[in-house]
C-alpha positions in Angstrom: 0.0 0.0 0.0 1.4 3.4 -0.9 1.8 6.2 1.7 -0.9 8.2 0.0 -3.3 5.2 0.2 -2.4 4.6 3.8 -3.1 8.2 4.7 -6.5 8.1 2.9 -7.4 4.9 4.8 -6.3 6.3 8.1 -8.2 9.5 7.5 -11.3 7.6 6.5 -11.1 5.4 9.6 -10.8 8.5 11.8 -13.8 10.2 10.1 -15.9 7.0 10.3 -15.2 6.8 14.0 -16.0 10.5 14.5 -19.2 10.3 12.6 -20.3 7.2 14.4 -19.6 8.7 17.7 -21.4 11.9 16.7 -24.4 10.0 15.3 -24.8 8.2 18.6 -25.6 11.5 20.2 -24.0 10.8 23.6 -24.8 14.3 24.8 -28.4 15.1 25.9 -30.1 18.3 27.0 -31.8 16.5 29.9 -28.5 16.3 31.6 -26.2 13.6 33.0 -27.1 11.0 35.5 -24.5 10.8 38.2 -21.1 9.9 36.9 -22.4 7.8 34.2 -21.0 7.4 30.7 -22.7 5.7 27.8 -25.5 7.1 25.8 -27.3 8.4 28.9 -30.5 6.5 28.5 -32.2 5.4 31.7 -30.5 5.5 35.0 -30.9 8.0 37.8 -31.3 11.1 35.8 -34.9 11.5 36.8 -35.7 14.9 38.1 -36.3 18.4 36.8 -34.1 18.9 33.7 -32.4 15.5 34.3 -30.9 16.7 37.6 -31.0 13.4 39.5 -30.2 15.2 42.8 -33.6 16.9 42.7 -35.4 13.5 42.5 -37.1 13.3 46.0 -36.6 9.6 46.3 -32.9 9.7 45.5 -32.3 12.8 47.5 -33.9 11.2 50.5 -32.1 7.9 50.2 -28.8 9.8 49.9 -29.6 12.3 52.6 -28.9 15.2 50.4 -29.2 18.6 51.9 -30.7 21.6 50.1 -27.2 23.1 50.0 -25.7 20.0 48.3 -28.5 20.1 45.7 -27.9 23.7 45.0 -24.2 23.2 44.7 -24.6 20.3 42.3 -27.1 22.3 40.2 -24.7 25.3 40.1 -21.8 23.0 39.0 -24.1 21.4 36.4 -25.4 24.7 34.9 -22.0 26.4 34.8 -20.4 23.3 33.2 -23.2 23.0 30.7 -22.5 26.5 29.3 -18.8 25.6 28.9 -19.8 22.3 27.3 -22.1 24.1 24.8 -19.2 26.3 23.7 -16.7 23.5 23.3 -19.3 21.3 21.5 -19.9 24.2 19.1 -16.2 24.6 18.5 -15.9 20.9 17.8 -18.7 21.0 15.3 -17.1 23.9 13.6 -13.7 22.1 13.4 -15.5 19.0 11.9 -17.3 21.2 9.4 -13.9 22.7 8.3 -12.6 19.2 7.7 -15.3 18.3 5.1 -14.0 20.3 2.2 -10.5 19.1 2.9 -11.6 15.5 2.7 -13.8 16.1 -0.4 -11.0 17.8 -2.4 -9.7 15.8 -5.3 -6.9 15.2 -4.7 -7.0 15.9 -1.0 -4.2 17.8 0.7 -3.4 15.2 3.3 -1.2 17.6 5.3 -4.0 20.1 5.7 -6.5 17.4 6.4 -4.3 15.7 9.1 -3.7 19.1 10.7 -7.4 19.7 10.9 -7.9 16.2 12.3 -5.4 17.2 15.0 -7.5 20.2 15.8 -10.6 18.1 16.1 -8.8 15.6 18.4 -7.6 18.5 20.6 -11.1 20.0 20.8 -12.6 16.6 21.6 -10.0 16.2 24.4 -10.9 19.6 25.7 -14.6 18.5 25.8 -13.6 15.3 27.6 -11.7 17.3 30.2 -14.5 19.8 30.8 -16.9 16.9 31.3 -14.6 15.1 33.7 -14.2 18.4 35.7 -18.0 18.7 35.9 -18.4 15.1 37.1 -15.6 15.5 39.7 -17.2 18.7 40.9 -20.6 17.0 41.3 -19.1 14.0 43.0 -17.1 16.2 45.3 -20.3 17.6 46.8 -21.3 14.1 48.0 -19.9 12.6 51.2 -18.1 9.3 51.1 -21.2 7.7 52.7 -23.5 9.2 50.1 -21.2 8.1 47.3 -21.3 4.5 48.7 -25.1 4.6 48.9 -25.3 5.9 45.4 -23.2 2.9 44.2 -25.4 0.5 46.2 -28.5 2.1 44.7 -27.0 1.6 41.2 -26.1 -2.0 41.9 -29.5 -2.8 43.3 -31.4 -1.1 40.6 -29.4 -2.6 37.7 -28.1 -5.8 39.2 -24.5 -4.8 38.8 -24.9 -3.9 35.1 -24.7 -0.2 35.8 -26.9 2.6 34.7 -26.4 1.8 31.1 -26.1 -2.0 31.4 -22.4 -2.1 30.4 -20.9 -2.7 33.8 -20.4 -0.7 36.9 -22.2 2.6 36.6 -23.0 2.2 33.0 -19.5 1.6 31.8 -18.5 4.7 33.7 -17.9 5.6 37.3 -16.3 9.0 36.8 -14.8 7.7 33.6 -14.9 8.0 29.9 -15.2 5.2 27.5 -12.8 2.5 28.3 -12.2 2.7 32.0 -12.4 4.1 35.4 -10.5 7.2 36.2 -7.7 6.4 38.6 -7.7 2.7 37.8 -8.3 1.9 34.2 -7.7 5.2 32.4 -9.9 7.6 30.5 -11.5 6.5 27.3 -10.2 8.0 24.1 -12.9 7.6 21.5 -15.9 9.7 20.7 -17.2 12.4 22.9 -17.2 12.6 26.6 -19.5 10.4 28.6 -22.1 11.7 30.9 -22.2 15.1 29.2 -25.5 16.8 28.5 -26.5 16.8 24.9 -26.3 20.2 23.3 -28.8 20.5 20.5 
């Protein structure tokens, strides 16, 4: 295979993965469940605007105070604004890649540089999401966090919020693993982020 052919194949693979991740729509406007990755269906995101900490049943079981609920809501809303801006930047970067890929012949150097910008923006989105999740988790006491884990296990039989393992494939983690033990995922968009439509 020629170098040019390899570059085209690699670029196509990157784009296919990007489009597949984008098409899955992992970000939702109803907000994230607690520390859960995946596509954010189901789980403990019941409550006004998806803010699970406002669900009376969950708040009571965890013993959340009004102050904790307010702090989590503030973190969520502030983070959502930042995530909206980064998501818009990501979409803009992806849009700028289209004409580079459709050119005949394509300028592989420009296309790869643009793919690098997309990867950097996606990483920024992942970091912003993790910061939000750590912020929300930091409001909980150790006992509340343990209770939340137990609730998740009891409700989903150990499959997690999304049915892919502990906490829906994510317990303060991106695709691929747990932060602090298995590493952050590296594909697609951040897990547990609100969808920005």
